[in-house]
N, C-alpha and C positions, 0 to 999 in steps of 0.2 A: 504494500499499499504505499502511495507517495505522500510526502508531506504537502500541506497547503502552502501557498505563497507566503502567507504571514508567518507561518512557523519557520520558514527557511531562514529568515533573518533574526530569529531569536537564538540566544546563546543555548548551546547544547548541555550546559552544566550551570547549576546555581552559583552565581558569583563570577562567572567567566565574562570577559569583555564582549560587548555586542559585536556581531560580525560586521565586516565592511560591506557597504553597498557598491563600492567602486574600488578597484585595485589601483593603487598609486602608480603613476607612470615614472618610476624612479630609473634613472639610467643604469643599465647593466650590460654594457657592451662586452665586457670580458668577465666571465665567472672563473676566477683563478683558483684551481684546486691545490690544496697542500695537505700533507699528513701531519696532524697535530702531535702525533707521537714521535716524529722525527725531529730531534733537537736542532739540527741544522736548519730545516725548514722552518720550524716554530720561531727560531731566533730572527729570521728575516721579516716576520709578519709586521712588527711595529713600523718598520721603515717602508712597508708597502701601503700602509693606510694613506689614502689620498692619491695614490698612483694608479689604482685599479678600482673599478666600480664595485665589484664584489669579490670577497674573500670567502672561499668555501672550505671548511674543515671536513675532509673526506674520511669517513669511518668505514666505508664499504670495501669494495672489491680490491683496492690497491693496498689494503692493510691485512697483513697475516693474521690468522686466528688467534695466535698467542699474543699479539700486540693490540687486540681490539680494546681491552679495557684501558691500556696505557694511552691510546689515541683519544679515547673518549675523555679521559681526565685531562689530557693535554689540551683539548679544545676548551674545557672548562677553565683551565688556568689562563689560557690566552684571552678568552672572553672577559675574564675578571681583571686582568692585568693591562690590557691594551686600551689606551685612551682613544676616543673618537672612532671607535670600531663598532659598528652595529647600532641598532636603535634608530630613532627617528631623526637624530641630529648629526650623526656621524657622516663624513664624506664618503666612506666605504661601508657597504652593507656587509653583515656577517651571516652567511648561510652554512648549512651543513648537509651532507648527504649521509643519512643514516643507513644502517644495515637493512636488508630487505625484511619484509614483514614475516616471511616464513623462516627467518634465521633465529638462532638463540640470542642474538644481541639487539635486535631492532627495538624491542620493548624497553630494554634498559637504557638504550640511547635516548629515546624520547623522555623517559621519566627523569633521567639525570640532567639532561641539558635544559629542559624546560624549568625545572625547579631550581637549578643552579645559576643558569645564565639566560633565562627566558627574556629578561628585560633587554639584553644585548642582541638576541637571536631574531633575525628578520624573517627568514624563510627556511623551512625544512624540505629538502629534496628527497623524494621517496622513489626508490629504484623498483624496476620491474613491476609497475602498476598494471594490473590485468583488467580491472573494471571499476565501476563506481563503488563497489563493496569495499575496496581497499581504502579509498578516500574517505568513505563513511567511518571506518574503523579509526583512522587517524584523526579525523574531524572530532569525533566525540572524545577520544583520549586527550587530545590537545586542550579541549575545553575543560576537562576535569583538571588537568595539570595547571592550566592558566589560572583557574579558580584557587587551586591549592597554593600557587605561588603569588597570588595576589597581583597578577599582571593587568595592566589597564589598556592593552591593545592585543588584538589577536595576532598569533604567529601564522604566517601564510604557508601554503603547501604548494610544492612544485613537483610534477610527476614526470618520470622519465619513461619514454616509449621504447621498450626493449623487447616486446613480445608481439607476435602477430595478433594475439587476442587483444592486447592493449590498443593496437592501431584500429582493429576492427570496432572497438568500443570507445573510440576517441571522443565522440560527442558527449557520451554520457559521463566520461571521466571529467571533461571540462566543466560540465554542469553540476557535478556532484556536491559542490560545497561552495559557499561564499569565500572560503579560504583560498580557493584555487588562484594561484598567481601566474602559472604558466606551465608549459610543457618543454621538455628537451628531447631531441632525438638521440637515442643510444644505439649507434649503428653497429657496434661489434656484437652485442648480445642479440639485437634484432636480426642480424644477418644469420647467426647461428640458429635462432628459433625458426627462421623462415627457410633454413637449409640453403641459403644463398651460397654460391661457390666463390666466396672471397675470403681472404684472411686478413684484409686491411681494416684499419680502424677509421672508417670514414673515407671520403675522397672518392675519386673516380676509379675506373679499372680499364686497362688497355684492351681487355676483351669485350668490353661492353661498348659497342660502337655501331656507327652506320657507315656504309661504304658508298662511294660514288658509283653511279651506273658505269658500265663499261663504255669506252668510246667505240664508235663505229668507223669502219674503214669507208673507202669511197663508194663501195657497193652497198653500204648500209648494214654490213654484217658486224655484230657485236664482237669486240676483241676482248674476250674473257681473260686472257693471259696478260693484257697490257697493264700499264701502271694505273692504279686507281686510288684516289685520295681517301683516307679514312678520318672519321671524326669521333673522338672519344666522348662518350655520353656520361651523364650523372646518374649513378645507381639510385641516388636518394631523392631525385626530383619529385617523384609521386608522393613519397611519405612526407617530405617537407611541405609540399603544397597542401596536402590534406591537413596537416598539423596547423598551418597558417590559417586555413579557412575555419577550422574548429575553434582556434583561439580567438580569432576576430569575431566570431559569432557570439562568443561568450564573455568578451571583454577582458581577455587575459592575454598573456604574451608568449610567443614561440621563440625557441632558441635552437640553433644548431649545436650539436654536442661536441664530442672530441675530434681532433684530427691527430692521428697517431704518429705520423712521420715528422718529428720535430724538426729535423734538418731541411725538409723541403718546404721552405717558407713561401715559395711562389705558389705551389699547389694549395698550401694552407690558406693563403690570401684569396686564391680563386674560389675555393670551397666556401669560405666565409662570405665572399661577395655574392655568389649565387644565392646563399641563404638570405642575405640582406636585401637583395633586389626582389626576392619572393615575398619578403615581409617579416622575416625574423628580426628580433631586436638585439641579439647578442649571440655569443658562442662560448664554449668552454676554453679555458687556457690550461694546458698541461705543463707548460714551461714558460718562464718570464718572457722569452722571445715572442710568444703568441699573444701576449697582452698588447704589445704595440701594434700587432697586425690587427687585432680585434678593435682596438680603439680607432684605428685609421679606417677600417672598412665600415664599421657601424656608426661612424659620424658622417653626416652629409658633407660633401665637398663645398668649398666656398662657391664654386661655379653653380652648383645645383641650388645652394641657398639664394644666391643672387638672382638666378632666373625665377625661382619660386616667388620671391618677394616682388619681382617685377610683374609677374602675372597677376598676382593678388592686387597690386596697386592699379594695374590696368583695367581689371574686371570690376572695380568699384564695388557695387552691391552684390556682385557674384552672379548676375543674371546676364543673359545675352551671350555674345561672342565677339572676340577681337582678333586681329591678326598681329602677331609679334614675330619679327624676323622671318616673315613668310609662312608662318605656321599658325593654324587656327587654335585658339584657346577659348574654352567655354566653361560652363559651371563644373563639369567634371574635372577639368584641368585645375580649377581653383581648389577643389577638394584634395586632389593629389598634392598640390603645392602647400596647402595648409598642413598636411601630414609632415612634410619636409621641414617647414618652418618651425612647427611645434617641437619637433625633435631637436632641432638646432638650438631652440631656446632652453630646452631642458638640459642639454649637454653644456651649453655656455654657463649655465648656473654652477656648474661643478668643475668645469675644466677651464682654467684661466687662459690657456694658450688658444683654445677654440674660441673663447669669447673674444679675444684680441682679433683673430682672423675674421670672425663674423661681424664684429663691430667696424672693421675697416671696409665693409662693403658700402659703396656709395649709396645715398638715398636714391630709391627707385622712383622713376617716372613711368608714365604710361607706355611710352614707346609704341604706341599703336600706329598702324598703317591704314591708310584708306582703303 
């Protein structure tokens, strides 16, 4: 039996904070993963605050079983000791990826983190989400823990798409709770679950391609053995596009996940840009080198922002159509441009260098043509 609309926005536990009715549009271009139980990684966290939009304490797959409790406690220590990290005022959000709900550690992760550093924790990333039932479980549990901890704001939930069933149930996952902040693509686990024939962590594959038709000789006979150009395709285009649509429908945010080949920064940037153009707002960073890539790709270029402002200025009240540089712009163009400008404004508020670049754009005039 489904809940009524009025119940959907009621706290799921006595004393828990009221659910949000709209998910904040906080910049999260790079979600940088670190192991809180690794002393070397943990020591770098304070210096990274303000340089990356999201720092995520990873407790799941990358942490060995014997180190799970150490990493969990390490994240508690980091949350307590690091100034300006997490919460509503810090320049860098604090997220965590807990262990899966069918693991021996997932419950303890949630209980410990919410009661110990719930005031600093912004988002809980839940791996291997299969359907709405997984979100409902976490939703109720978080409400109880928030009430116990006396928190005044709800902790949000982010689901990772890592199974075929999760992709099939994507709309109901997005709609499962007012806590839903977004979705990330988990390409490695999803590839295994789908029995895809790739061992890469994200990115394209040289075998997934289209080939140019054979050229014909003077008699019109196809030359099947002749040279033919091939074009590598994106294995993840379908899933990312479906994820973007589901998130947009429910007012939450889609993210590309990991890109495993750390040294191939060119291909990483290409994959991130594909996701950005399709509608994703950020991607995971597995190495500091990928932070700069994500910050670059998921920030609108100065040229794009200048054009968007120009279109908005030329359209006035947003109705009708105008010609700018030989191209027709209409109300749909304005909506596209407003998305670009809104993102630029959000990023400028936290990124001084971007603010300097965007502020240097000349005042826009209509530039219309007869």
